[in-house]
N, C-alpha and C positions, 0 to 999 in steps of 0.2 A: 470564599476567598475574595478579598478586596483587591480588585485589579489595579487600583491606584498605588498599591505597594510596589508595583513593578513599572519599569520604564517602557517595557514592551512585553506583550503577552498574547497568547492564543486563546480564543474562546471556542468551546465545543458545545453545540446546542443539542441537548439530550433529546428533545422532542423530535428533532430532525432525524436522529439516529433511529428512533422508534418508527418514524414514518418510513424510512428507507427499508428497514428490516421487514416491516409489514408488507410493503409494496412488492418486494422481490419474493418474499415467502408466499405471496398469493399466487405466484406463477408456478410453484412447485407442486409435484404430486405429494399426497399425504405421507408417503413412506420415504421421500427423498430428504436426506438430512441437509441442514444449512450449517456450513462451517465458515466462520469468520476468518478472513486472512488479515492478520495483524502484524505481519513482518514489517521491518523497516520503521519501527516506532509507530506502528499502526498507520502506515502511509503518512507519517508526520503528525498524526493526531494525538499521540501519547499512548504508548503501549499499555501501561497498567490501567490508567483512567478509562480509556476506551474499552478495554477488554472487560473490565468490571461491569460496565453498562451492558455490553453485549451478552455477558453471562446471565445477567438478570432478564434479558430478553428471551432467554431460553434457546440460544444458539446451541447446536449439537456438539461443536468442537471448535478448535482454533488451529490455524496454520501459521507457523512462524518460520523464520529463516534459519535459526540456529538453536542449539541446546542452551546457549547462554540466554537467549530471549525466553525460551520455554521455562528455564529455571526461575527467571524473574517472575513469571506468572505464578508458578508454584509457590514461590516465597510470599506472594500476595494472596495466597489461599484460593486461587482459581483451580478448581478440581475437574473441570470438563476435559475430555480427551484433547491432547495436543499432538499435532504432527509437524515435525521439522521438515521443511521442504528442501533446504540446502544440504550440502555435504556435512557429515559429522566426522571429526577427527577421532582416531582410535582412543585417545585418552579420555574422551568425553562419553564413551559408551557406558561406563559405570554410573556416571551422573544421570544419564538418560534412563537407565534401568531403575535406579534408586527413586527417581521422581516420576516414574510411570509416564515417560515421554516416548512417543513413537517416532522413529527416525525414518529417513528415506535411504534406500540402497539403490544405486543407479549404475554401478559398474562392478566389474569382477574384483578390482582391487579392494573396494569397500566391502564387498561380500566376503572375500577371503579374510579381511581384517575381523569381520564380525564372527566368522566361523572359528578363528584362532583365539578370539578373546574369551575370557571366562565370564565376561559381562555381556549378556545378550538381551538388549531391549527389543521389544516388538518393532516391526518395521513394515513399511510399504515399499513395494518395488516400483520404480519409475521406468516407463517405457518411452523410448524415443520414436515417435511416429512420424517425424518430419520436421520438427523445429530445430533439431540438432544442437541442443544444449545437453542437459543431463539425460541419462536414460540408456537402458539396454535396447539394442535393436530387437525387433520381433524374432529374428533368426537366432538371437542369443538365448532366448527363453528356454529352449530344451536343455542347454548347458547349465543354466541357472537352476532349473528343476533338478537336474542330476546332482549338482553340488548339494542342494538343500536336502534331497532325499537321502543321499549318502551320509551326510552329517546326522540327519534325524535317525537313520537306522543304527548308526554307531552309538548314538546316545539314547536309544530306546524312547524316542519321543516322536511327535508328529510335526511336520513343517508348519501346518496351519496354526499350531500353538504360538507361533512367532510371526508368521506372515499374515498380517492383518488387512492388507490392502494392496491394490495395484492401480496405478494411475498414469496419466499422460497429460500433456498440456498443448492446447491449440496454438498454432502460430498466427492465425489471422481470423479468429472467430468474430472479432469485433468489426471486421470489414465484410459487410454483407454482399460485396461485389465478388467475393471468392468463396462461396459455400462449397464448391467442389473440393477444394483442398482440405477443408475441415472434415468433409465426409470421408475423404481418403484417409485422413488421420484416424477418424473414428473407426473405420473398418479395420485398419491395422491393429488398433487397440483391442478390438473384439477378437481378433486372431490370437493375440497374446493371452487374453482371458480364457479362450477355449483350450489353449495348450495347457494351462494350469489345471483347468477343470478335468481335462482328459487324463491328466496324470494323477487324478484323485485328490488334488488340493482344492478345498472348497471353503465356504464360509468367510470369504474375504470381501472387503468393500471395494467397489469399482467406481472410479471417478476420473473425469477427464476435463471438466469445464470450470472455468472461472466466470466472471461476470458476463463477458462478451458472449460466450456460448450459451450461458444460461438464458440470456435474453433473446438469443437468436432462434433456438430450436429446442423444444422440450425433450426430444429423443436423446439429447446429450446429458440429461440430468442424472440418470443412473441412480446409484445408491446415495451419493452426496454431491453437492456443488460447493465450490470454494469461492466465496464472494469477498472480493476486496474493494476495488474502486467504486462499485455501485453502492456498497454499504456506507461509503463516505459521501455519497450524494453526487458522484460524477458519472457521466456516461463514458464508456470506453471510446466511443467515436461519435462524431456528429451524425453520420449516416445511421447508426444504430439508434440514436436519440430520435431522429425523424421517424424511424420505423416503429419504435416501441412506445413512444411518449403518449400515444393514444390509449394505451393500456394502463400504464403506470406513470407516476411522476417521481422524480428523485430530488432531494433537497440537500445542497451542500451544508455540511455541519460545522465547517471551520471558518472562523474569521480571525484576522491578525491586526493588532492595534499597537500603537506606540504613543507616548506622550511627547508633545513638542517640548524640546529642552532649551531652545534658544530662538529668538527672533531678532533680526537686524535689517537695517536698510542699507542698500548699496547704491553707489553712484554709477552712472554710465561710464564704461571704460574699465571697470574693475573686473577681476577674474575670480572664478570659483573652482575649487578642486585641485587635486594633485596635477602637476605638470601644466598648470594654467589651462585646464581642459576647456573651460567655457568663458567667453568674454561677455560681460553684461553690456547690452547696447542701449539701455534706458534705465532710469531709476527703478529699482526693484526691491521688494520686500521678500526676504527669505526666511524660511523656518528650518531649523535643524532637527532631524529625527534620529533618535539613538539606535539605529539599526544599520546593518551593512551586509557585506557578503558573508561575514562570519555567521550572521543570523540566518542566512539563506536567501537574502535579497540579491538576485544575480548582478554581478558587475556589468553584465551586458545591458542592463537597464540604465547605464550612465547616459544622461541627457535625454532619454526617451521614456523612462519609467514615470509612474505617477503614484500619488497617494491622495486619499480623500481628506480634505481639511475643511471643516465647516460645511460639509456636504458638497463641496466643489472639488474638481480634479486639479491637483497642484503638481506641475511637472518637475521631475528631478532635474536639477541644474548641476552640471559638472560630473565629476567622477564619483561613482559609488565607492566609498571607502570601506575599510574592514568593519568599522563599527558605527559609521555615521553616513547619512545622506542629507543633501540640501534640496529643498523644494521651493518653488516659486509660489508665494502666497500673496502676490500683489493683488490688491482689490478684495482680499478675503479677510473677513473680520475674525481674528484669532489672537490668542495670547499663549504665553508659556504655560505648560501643563494641560492645554487642550488636547483632546484625543484626535490622533490621525489614524486613518484606517488604511492598511496596506492591502489586505484582501477582505472583501466584505462590502456591506452597504452603509451609506450615510445619507439620510434624507432621500432625495430622488436619484442619487447616483450610486453606482457600485463598481468595484473592480474585482474581476474573477481570476482564479488561477489559470483558466484557459486564456484570458487576455494577456497575462504575463508570459505565458508559454508562447503565444503567437509572436509577441514582441521580441522574444529571445530565441526563436527558432528551435523550440524544444516541445516537450509534452507537459500537460498538467500533472502527470504522474511525477515527473522530476521536480516540478515547482513545489509541490506539497511535501514530498518525501525528504527534500533537502532543507526544510525548515529545521533549524538547530534544535535538537532534542532537549537542550538545557533551558530553553524558553519555557516559562510557566504555562501550563495548560489549565484553563479554568472551565469547569463544567457549568453551563447555564441552563 
């Protein structure tokens, strides 16, 4: 793809994906499966394009948020196992079954919907071990087992023909200062596993950890790990990076660029932006970039954000608009149609998603996942 056909685009570096996969894979036991978490448009990196690369890297499966996302992968001929992590509405059970998509069942309402439906896709049970989002409590598991066994007996089948996994999710595995809570969750999860096994239900996959727990302690790896943020080249936390970076390195795979659409010179005393947001105090050259908060550039970066132009940092002047921002390029040699970099490197300078997150008091997870999915993703 010729990037210059677009006024703004995202570049995805294939070699960095390969590096991150290999680095994390090197920490796993031979029998531990590597599942790529590609929910939320692959954390902003492009659901289909990224997943096709990951499948070629021989990941063992994919985790998505919804049957809609899973169907999109199936439409693009991705055949590896897919697990839906989010809730599934009853009318989508047929689609999940038809496309060999595994769903998550995390409460009695959804379990009863599954039992009543004539469409029965395979599923994983989710256990709430302390994060208190989705999941059955451990003390609910005997009732879950009773419901499943009763249904299986009536239908002359076995529960394990449909129950393909059991999992939970750590609340603070990326925070190495709180290993005790993760261990508490881990032990609760093992209790739930034992209840299933004691009831004669076996041959299901056990998994609890995402990137944070995977990098923290190998005992959490179990049958499979769900790798999201690390596969995209980001550390879950600074503390974890300090602890683990001696063993492996991670490389961000995403950069975001735009073409300068206009340049003009302003006199001292003039204003820039909606509501006369910023007053120019000296003669200033400005460049207009065709991105805004619709594209995923936070409005909170008004007057404090930056872009790279000619390898130098150019500060955002005035209000971030829906589709445009204005940056100060005084003293920078540039012209219309030159490339500006929103996230990534230019010459000796770079702007990271972590830097944008720090300026807007959020996380790098939010910065990258909120990049508009309609922006073209180019594989490099």
